[in-house]
N, C-alpha and C positions, 0 to 999 in steps of 0.2 A: 762355205757360203753363209753369210750372215742371215739371221732369221728375218722374216718379212717385217716384223714390227720394228726391228733395229734399223732396217733400211728405210722404213717410213719415217722414223725419227731423224735419221740422217738427212733425208730429202727435205725436211723442214728447214734446214740450214740454207737451202737454195732459193735465191731470188731470180726468177726468170724475167729477162729483159725483153719486153714486147717491142722490139725495134722493127716495126712493120709499118706500112704506109696507110693502112685503112683500118677502121674499126671492125669491119667484118672479118678481116684476117686475124686481128687480135682476138676476137671472140671465138674464132675457130680454134686458136691455140689454147685458149682458156678451157674450151670444151674438152680438148684432149688432155690437158695437164692440170685441170682444176682439182684441188685437193691433193695433188701429188707433189707440189712444191710449197714452200713456206709463204711465198709472196710473189706478186707480179709487179714488175717495174714499168711505169709509164714515163717515157722520156720525151725529149724534144720533138722527135720525128712524129710519133703517134699523137702527142698532144697538139702539135701544130695542125695535123690532119683532121683530128676528130674532136679536139677540145674537151671540156669538162664532161661531156656526155659519155665518153668511153670510161672515165673514172667512175661515174655514177653507175654505169652498167656493171662494172666489175664488182663494185661494192654491193649492189643488189643481188648479185650471184653468190654473195657470202665470201668473196675472196678478199684477202688483205692486199693493199696497194701501197707501193712505194712511189710517190710522186717525185721524180728525179728531174727537176727543172733548174736546179742549181741557181737559185735566186741570188742576184748580186746587183744591188742598187742602193740608193740612200735608205737609211734605217726605216723611215715611215713606209716607203713603198714595199720593202721586203716584209715588214711586219704585217701589213695588210694582205699581202700575197699569201703568207703562211696561214693567216686566219681563214682566208677563202679556201685554202687547201684543207684545213680542218673541217670546214663546213661540207666539203665533198665526202668526208668520211675516210680519208686516207689514214694508213697506219704509220707511215713515215714520210717526211718531207725533208729536202736538203737545201742548203744555202752554201755560198762560197765562204770559207773561213777567211779568205783574203779581203772580204768586205770590211773587216775590222771589228773592234770591240763593240762599238755602239750599235752597229748593224746586227751583230749576233745577239747582243743583249735585248735589243728591241724585238727581235723575232721571238725569243724565248718569253719575254714578258707579255707580249701580245697573245701568245698561245695560252699561257697560264691564266690570263685575265678573261679570255673569251671562251675557253673550253673546260668542261669538267675533267678532273684528273683521269677518269677511266676512259674518256673519249679523246684525250689529247694525243695527237700524233707525235711520235718520237722525232726530235729535231736533230738532224745530222749536218755536220759541216764538211764540205769537200776540201781536202787538203791540197794535194798536187795530183793532177791528172796522170793516169798510167801511161799516157803517150809521151810525157816529158822526161827528159834525162838531164844529167848535170849540165851539159853544154847549153841546153835551152835556158836553164835557170841563170847561167852566167850571162847569156845574151840579154836576158831581162833585167840584169843588174842585181840579182839576188846574190848575197854573199854567203859563204859557208857551204857545207855539203847539202845535197838534196834532202837526205834523211833528217838532218838537223832542222831544216826548214819545215818539213812535215811535222816533226815533233813539236816545234814551236807553235805552229798553227793549231795543232791538236790541243795543246795546253791552253791556248787562248780560248778555244771553243769550250773546253771543259770549265774554265774559269767563269765563262759567261753563261753557263747553265745548259749548254747543248748536251744532248743525251749520248752523242757519239760522233764518229767521223766516217767518211768514205776515204779509203786509202789503198794504195797498191799493196799486194801481198808481200812484197819485199820489205815493206815498212812496218808490218804488223807486230813483229816481236819487239821492236823498239817502242812502238806505241803502247803495247801492253805493259812494258816496264815503266813507261813514263806516266801512264794515265790510270793504272790499276785494273782490277778485274770487273768492275761494274760499268765500265765505259763500253758502249757498243762500237764494234768495228765491222764495217761492211766493206767487202773486198771485191772489186772488179779485177780485170786482168787475169782471169782464170783460164787455164787450158789443161786438158788431160795429157798425161804422158803420151808421147808419140804423136800428138796432134800438132799440126803446123802452127807456128807462132803468127798471130795476127800482125800485119805490117804496121798498124797504127797503135799498137800497145807495146811499149818498150820494157816495162817492169811487170813481169808475169810470174806465176807459179802454179803448181797443181792444186786441186781442191784440198788434198791431204796436207800439203805443206802449209797452205793458208790457215786451215783449221788448227793444225798442230802448233803454229806460231801464235794462235790466240784469236783468230777471226771468229766473229759470231755468225756471220752470213757471208756466202759467196754469191757473186752476181755472174750469171751466164746468159748469153744471148745467142750469138752465132753458133756456139757449140751445139745447141739444140736446134736452132732455126735451120741450119745447114746439114743436119744429121740425116743420113739415109733412113735410120730407124730411131726417131727421137725418144721413144719409150725405153728402148734398150740403152741408149746413151744416157738417159736419166738414171737408169739403174746403175750404170757404170760410175756415174758421178756420185751417187749415194754410197756405193761400195767404197769408192776412194775416200769419201768423207768418213765413213764408218771406220776405216782402217786407222784414222787419226784420233778417234774419240776414245 
C-alpha cells in the first residue's frame, strides 16, 4: 500500500469534472473533494447553468479551476474570452486547436498582454475529441490517420505559444515524442480497469496507462460522480496513478 503522502501527490494529477446541472450540486462535490484533487473542471453544462459565479465561488474557496469551454471563434472573440477567463482567476482555459494559427496566437498574445505571468492561466488546445474515431474523421474530410491529425494540431498549438493540449490517452505517447517534456498534456477518456466503457468515449485508457505514456493530468467525471463511494474510488484512482509514477 503506498504511503498517504504518495497517494496525495498522485491525486494532484486528477482533474475532477463537475458535470452537474446546478451550482449547489457543484459546491457539494467541492466540499467533499476539495484539496483531494488537483483541479476542478467547469465545462459547458455547469457554466451554462451557473455562469461565471460558480467559477468565482471555486476560486474563493482556494480551488484551482480548469475552464473547459473549448472556445472556437474568430481570433478577436476568442482572445477576449480568454482574457475574461483570466479575470475570473482560472488556472487553465482551453480553445479548439482547429480554430487555426491566428486564433491560437491571438489567445496567447491576449493572455500575455493582459495578465501578469504568475497569474496567467495555462492555455490548452483541444486536439480531437475522445468520442471521435477514424471513420468520423474520414466523414469530415480529414486525410491521414487520426493520430497524425492529433499530432499536427498539437504542433500547431505549440508553435503558437499554447502551454499544452487536451488529447485522448491513446495519443499521449505520440504527443510526448512530438512535443517534448515541457508541454502539458491533459487527458480525458479515463476509466479504471474493469469499469464499463462510456458509450460516448471511443479512445480510452486507465489512469496508469495515461500517466505512463506521459500525461500530466487525467480528467475524470462520471467515474466519481456515479461511484457508490467516491472517496474510495478516488483512492483507487490515486493508487492506479501512483503505480505508473
